C-alpha positions in Angstrom: 86.7 116.2 70.7 84.6 116.5 73.9 86.7 117.5 76.8 84.1 117.2 79.6 82.7 113.6 79.3 80.1 112.6 81.8 80.4 109.0 83.4 78.2 106.9 85.6 80.0 104.8 88.0 78.5 101.8 89.7 80.2 99.9 92.5 78.1 97.0 93.9 78.8 95.6 97.4 77.2 92.8 99.4 74.5 95.1 100.8 75.0 98.4 99.2 75.4 99.9 95.6 77.6 103.0 95.3 76.9 105.2 92.4 78.5 108.5 91.2 78.3 110.8 88.3 81.4 112.6 87.0 81.6 115.4 84.7 85.2 115.1 83.6 87.2 114.7 86.7 84.5 116.4 88.9 81.9 114.5 91.1 78.8 116.0 90.5 76.8 113.2 92.5 77.5 110.4 94.6 75.4 108.2 96.9 75.3 104.8 98.4 72.1 103.0 98.2 71.7 100.5 101.0 69.9 97.3 100.6 68.4 95.3 103.6 69.7 91.9 104.4 66.0 90.9 104.0 65.8 92.2 100.5 69.0 90.7 99.3 68.2 87.2 100.9 65.1 87.1 98.6 67.3 86.3 95.7 68.8 82.8 95.3 72.0 84.1 93.6 73.9 87.2 93.0 72.9 87.6 89.4 69.1 87.3 90.3 69.6 90.8 92.0 70.5 92.1 88.7 67.1 93.7 87.8 66.5 94.9 91.4 69.8 96.7 91.6 69.3 98.2 88.1 66.0 99.6 88.9 67.2 101.1 92.3 70.0 102.9 90.6 67.9 104.3 87.8 65.1 105.5 90.1 67.8 107.3 92.3 69.3 109.0 89.2 65.7 110.1 88.1 64.9 111.6 91.8 68.3 113.4 91.7 67.5 115.0 88.3 70.5 113.3 86.4 70.0 113.3 82.8 71.4 110.1 81.9 71.0 110.6 78.1 73.9 113.0 78.4 76.3 110.2 79.8 79.4 109.2 77.6 80.1 106.1 79.5 79.0 103.8 82.3 81.6 101.9 84.2 80.9 99.1 86.7 83.3 97.7 89.4 85.1 94.7 87.7 83.9 91.3 89.0 85.4 87.9 89.4 86.2 87.1 85.8 89.1 85.2 84.6 92.6 86.5 85.6 93.5 89.4 83.3 96.0 92.1 82.9 95.4 95.6 84.3 93.4 98.1 82.4 90.0 99.4 81.2 87.8 96.8 79.3 84.9 97.5 77.2 82.0 95.3 78.1 81.7 92.4 75.6 79.4 89.4 75.4 82.4 87.2 76.5 82.8 89.3 79.6 79.1 89.4 80.3 79.0 85.6 80.1 81.9 85.2 82.7 80.3 87.8 85.0 77.0 85.7 85.0 78.9 82.6 85.8 81.3 84.1 88.5 84.0 82.3 86.6 86.3 83.1 89.7 83.9 83.4 92.3 80.7 85.0 93.2 80.7 88.4 94.5 78.6 91.4 94.1 80.8 93.2 92.0 80.0 90.7 89.3 76.9 92.8 88.8 78.9 96.1 87.9 79.6 95.5 84.4 76.1 93.8 83.6 74.2 96.8 84.9 76.8 99.1 83.2 76.2 97.4 79.9 72.3 97.5 80.2 72.2 101.2 80.9 74.7 102.1 78.4 72.8 100.2 75.6 69.6 102.3 76.5 71.5 105.6 75.9 72.3 107.2 72.5 76.0 107.7 72.9 77.3 105.8 75.9 79.9 102.9 76.1 80.2 100.4 79.0 83.4 99.5 80.7 84.9 97.8 83.7 88.5 98.5 85.2 91.1 96.9 87.2 89.0 94.1 88.7 90.2 92.2 91.6 91.4 89.5 89.4 94.2 91.4 87.6 97.0 89.0 87.4 100.6 90.2 86.8 102.5 88.0 88.8 105.8 86.7 87.6 105.9 82.9 87.2 108.0 82.0 90.3 105.4 83.8 92.5 102.6 81.3 91.3 104.3 78.3 92.7 103.4 76.9 96.0 104.6 73.8 97.7 102.0 71.7 96.0 101.1 71.8 92.1 97.4 71.6 93.0 97.5 74.8 95.0 99.1 77.4 92.9 99.2 81.0 94.3 96.5 83.3 92.9 96.4 87.1 92.5 93.2 88.5 94.1 93.6 91.6 95.6 92.7 95.4 95.7 94.0 96.1 92.3 91.9 99.2 91.4 93.0 101.2 94.5 96.6 99.9 94.4 97.0 101.1 90.9 95.3 104.3 91.5 97.3 105.3 94.6 100.6 104.1 92.8 100.0 106.5 90.0 99.0 109.4 92.3 102.2 108.9 94.3 104.4 108.8 90.9 102.8 112.2 90.0 103.8 113.8 93.2 107.3 112.8 92.3 107.2 114.1 88.6 107.5 110.6 87.3 105.5 108.0 85.6 104.2 104.9 87.6 106.1 102.6 85.0 109.3 104.2 85.9 109.1 103.4 89.7 109.4 100.3 92.0 106.8 100.5 94.7 105.3 98.5 97.5 101.5 99.2 98.1 99.7 98.0 101.1 95.8 98.3 101.0 94.4 98.0 104.6 90.6 97.2 104.6 88.3 94.5 105.4 91.0 92.5 103.5 94.8 93.2 103.4 96.8 93.1 100.3 100.4 94.0 100.0 101.8 94.3 96.4 105.2 94.5 94.9 105.0 97.0 92.1 107.9 96.5 89.5 107.9 99.4 86.7 104.0 99.3 86.5 103.5 95.6 86.9 102.5 93.9 90.1 104.7 91.0 90.0 103.8 89.6 93.6 100.8 90.1 95.8 99.0 88.0 98.6 95.6 86.7 97.8 93.5 89.1 100.0 90.3 87.1 99.5 90.7 83.9 101.4 94.5 83.1 101.0 97.7 84.0 102.5 99.3 87.2 104.0 98.4 89.4 107.0 95.4 88.7 108.9 92.7 91.6 108.6 89.7 92.6 110.4 87.6 89.8 109.1 90.1 87.6 107.2 92.4 85.0 108.7 95.4 85.3 106.4 98.3 82.8 106.5 97.7 80.1 109.1 99.5 77.2 110.4 98.9 74.5 107.6 99.0 71.4 109.7 96.9 72.8 112.4 94.4 73.9 109.8 94.1 70.4 108.2 93.3 69.1 111.7 90.8 71.7 112.3 89.3 70.9 109.0 88.9 67.1 109.9 88.0 67.6 113.5 84.3 67.1 112.9 83.6 70.4 114.6 83.1 72.5 111.4 81.4 71.9 108.1 83.2 73.1 104.9 81.0 76.2 104.8 81.9 76.9 108.5 85.8 76.7 107.7 85.4 78.8 104.7 83.6 81.6 106.9 86.5 81.2 109.4 89.0 82.3 106.7 86.9 85.0 105.1 84.2 86.8 107.4 84.8 85.4 110.8 88.7 85.5 111.0 91.2 88.0 112.1 90.1 90.7 114.5 86.5 89.2 114.4 87.9 85.9 115.8 90.1 87.7 118.5 88.1 90.3 119.6 84.4 89.8 118.2 84.4 92.9 116.1 85.6 94.0 112.4 85.6 97.7 113.3 89.3 98.6 113.4 88.6 102.0 114.7 87.1 100.5 117.8 90.0 98.3 118.5 92.2 101.3 118.2 90.3 103.3 120.6 90.3 100.5 123.2 93.9 99.9 122.6 94.6 103.8 123.2 92.6 103.4 126.3 94.8 100.7 127.6 93.0 97.6 126.7 95.9 95.0 126.6 94.3 92.5 124.4 93.3 95.0 121.8 96.7 96.4 121.7 98.2 93.1 121.2 96.0 92.1 118.3 96.3 95.6 116.5 100.2 95.3 116.9 100.1 91.7 115.6 98.2 92.9 112.4 100.8 95.6 112.0 103.5 93.2 112.5 102.3 91.0 109.9 101.8 94.1 107.5 105.2 95.2 108.1 106.7 91.9 107.6 104.8 91.4 104.1 106.2 94.8 103.1 109.6 93.6 104.0 109.2 90.5 101.9 108.1 92.6 98.9 111.3 94.7 99.5 113.1 91.5 98.7 111.1 90.6 95.7 112.3 94.1 94.3 115.7 93.3 95.4 116.0 96.3 97.7 115.4 98.7 94.8 112.1 100.5 96.4 111.3 104.1 95.5 108.4 104.2 97.9 106.1 102.4 100.2 102.4 103.4 100.1 99.8 102.6 102.9 96.3 103.0 101.8 92.7 101.9 102.7 90.3 102.6 105.5 92.7 101.3 108.2 95.4 103.8 107.1 93.5 106.3 109.4 94.8 104.2 112.4 97.6 106.2 113.8 98.8 103.5 116.2 99.0 100.9 113.6 100.7 103.0 111.0 103.2 104.1 113.6 104.0 100.4 114.2 104.3 99.6 110.4 106.4 102.6 109.9 108.8 101.6 112.8 109.3 98.4 110.9 109.7 99.5 107.3 110.9 103.2 107.1 114.5 101.9 106.7 113.4 100.5 103.3 112.1 103.6 101.7 109.8 106.6 102.1 106.5 105.7 103.6 103.4 107.6 102.2 100.1 107.3 103.7 96.9 107.8 101.6 94.1 107.2 103.9 90.8 105.7 102.7 90.2 104.5 99.2 88.4 106.3 96.4 87.3 103.5 94.2 84.7 105.6 92.4 87.1 108.3 91.5 89.6 105.7 90.3 87.0 104.1 87.9 86.1 107.3 86.6 89.5 108.4 85.9 90.5 105.3 84.4 87.6 105.4 81.8 88.0 109.2 81.2 91.7 108.3 79.9 89.9 106.0 77.5 87.5 108.6 76.4 90.1 111.1 75.8 92.3 108.7 73.9 95.0 108.6 76.2 95.1 104.9 76.5 93.2 102.2 74.8 90.3 100.0 76.0 91.2 96.2 76.1 89.2 93.4 74.9 88.3 90.7 77.1 88.4 87.3 75.4 
């Protein structure tokens, strides 16, 4: 059995595409390809970008002298498919159909599986996969119910990174992820806080445009009645309200920036408004962690804070002051989605776990 598989990882974002090549667990190539807004705006839909992005990736690999014929797998960031359980999925026709449709929404990550499959099919021995997309759904039934049957709560969050850091934390304790109860808070452009019960995320906020803490650019939970009044005020179109919820909410609405490190710097220098908004975001994160502790009935083996904002010492100190009484708080700053994707697929290639079928 081959012990050193080579894997190409593809992670499309709105104006960039991250690519990496791993030889086993070792990264041998990593690059972020930037796409100008002018170029992206030429395409009517996300799926129309498919050929453009694929060619950019292949050209970059050629320039880097990467021998793609040696690849054992190509894995793409999982897109907005229908809700599925956590795991690694081999790209199938059914999966590609739903990625093209954007069955749960339009997002650049929908391109990941499509490009991965196309590249893998051109190679002699490569397979194509996605892993832990944002629509991973392991919610317990009671967590789905809202006060209106027309508006059930949805599971849309940073599944890939939450699962990866939870497994890493478990390893540091000499235990399996499936044996622990954990709370994981991913702090990035969006913020998700999940309750992990013995390997299943049984409750988590919709970090895209739903409820939970506000973030650098998302509004999070809002006063419902006031939101309805705003929608019917005549001052905003449907599209403008959606943008307020995701893109122009949170820090952007209060401070005009989505750069958390800039806000932290101003707060540290004595800017009262920056400190207030930073503390308010930290407060909502801590409150959500406390709510997850109640979901786990107080049996919490650890609290993990991850994502880019986990570098913010002021915010982390505030959150710790709220939740340290619950359990140990471990901080894993940043996110390594490329490594997480590669490690997931490597487990399948080595026969340590089975790839799942998307139906």
